[in-house]
C-alpha positions as CSV (number, residue, x, y, z in Angstrom):
1,X,185.2,4.0,-20.4
2,X,188.4,3.0,-22.2
3,X,189.9,6.4,-21.7
4,X,189.3,6.2,-18.0
5,X,191.0,2.8,-17.7
6,X,193.9,4.1,-19.7
7,X,194.2,7.1,-17.4
8,X,194.0,4.9,-14.4
9,X,196.8,2.6,-15.5
10,X,198.9,5.2,-17.3
11,X,201.3,5.9,-14.3
12,X,202.0,2.1,-14.0
13,X,202.6,1.9,-17.7
14,X,205.1,4.8,-17.5
15,X,206.9,3.2,-14.6
16,X,207.1,-0.2,-16.4
17,X,208.3,1.6,-19.6
18,X,211.0,3.5,-17.6
19,X,212.1,0.3,-15.9
20,X,212.5,-1.5,-19.3
21,X,214.4,1.3,-20.7
22,X,216.7,1.7,-17.7
23,X,217.7,-1.9,-17.7
24,X,218.0,-2.1,-21.5
25,X,215.4,-4.8,-21.8
26,X,214.6,-3.4,-25.3
27,X,217.5,-3.8,-27.7
28,X,218.1,-2.5,-31.2
29,X,219.1,-4.8,-34.1
30,X,222.6,-3.2,-34.0
31,X,223.0,-4.2,-30.4
32,X,221.9,-7.7,-31.2
33,X,224.4,-7.9,-34.1
34,X,227.2,-6.7,-31.7
35,X,226.3,-9.2,-29.1
36,X,226.2,-12.0,-31.7
37,X,229.6,-11.1,-33.0
38,X,231.0,-11.0,-29.5
39,X,229.5,-14.4,-28.7
40,X,230.8,-15.9,-31.8
41,X,234.3,-14.6,-31.2
42,X,234.3,-16.0,-27.6
43,X,233.0,-19.4,-28.9
44,X,235.6,-19.5,-31.7
45,X,238.4,-18.9,-29.1
46,X,237.2,-21.5,-26.7
47,X,236.0,-24.4,-28.8
48,X,237.3,-26.3,-31.7
49,X,235.4,-27.3,-34.8
50,X,234.8,-30.9,-35.8
51,X,237.3,-30.6,-38.6
52,X,240.0,-29.3,-36.4
53,X,239.3,-32.1,-33.8
54,X,239.4,-34.7,-36.5
55,X,242.6,-33.4,-37.9
56,X,244.3,-33.3,-34.5
57,X,243.1,-36.9,-33.9
58,X,244.6,-38.1,-37.2
59,X,247.9,-36.4,-36.4
60,X,248.1,-37.9,-33.0
61,X,247.2,-41.4,-34.4
62,X,250.0,-40.9,-37.0
63,X,252.4,-40.0,-34.2
64,X,251.4,-43.0,-32.2
65,X,252.0,-45.2,-35.2
66,X,255.5,-43.8,-35.7
67,X,256.3,-44.2,-32.0
68,X,255.2,-47.9,-32.2
69,X,257.4,-48.4,-35.3
70,X,260.4,-46.9,-33.5
71,X,259.8,-49.1,-30.5
72,X,259.7,-52.2,-32.7
73,X,263.0,-51.3,-34.5
74,X,264.7,-50.7,-31.1
75,X,263.3,-53.9,-29.6
76,X,264.5,-55.9,-32.5
77,X,268.1,-54.6,-32.1
78,X,267.9,-55.6,-28.4
79,X,267.9,-52.1,-27.1
80,X,265.3,-52.9,-24.3
């Protein structure tokens, strides 16, 4: 009985398997690793890390402090 069911559905199984293979629905570990490396490179190019963001914020805060100090010096001398 089981052999008859298998023979009955074998063409459909073959079509499904061909479909999966044609559209690369099964991937190898090497393909997954290549895709992971590609995704990580794109993310690295597009987004900044927390450390980079914090460093940039500190540098901007430092620049703002220096600009404020320059403004205070100029305003004391009567420049504005």
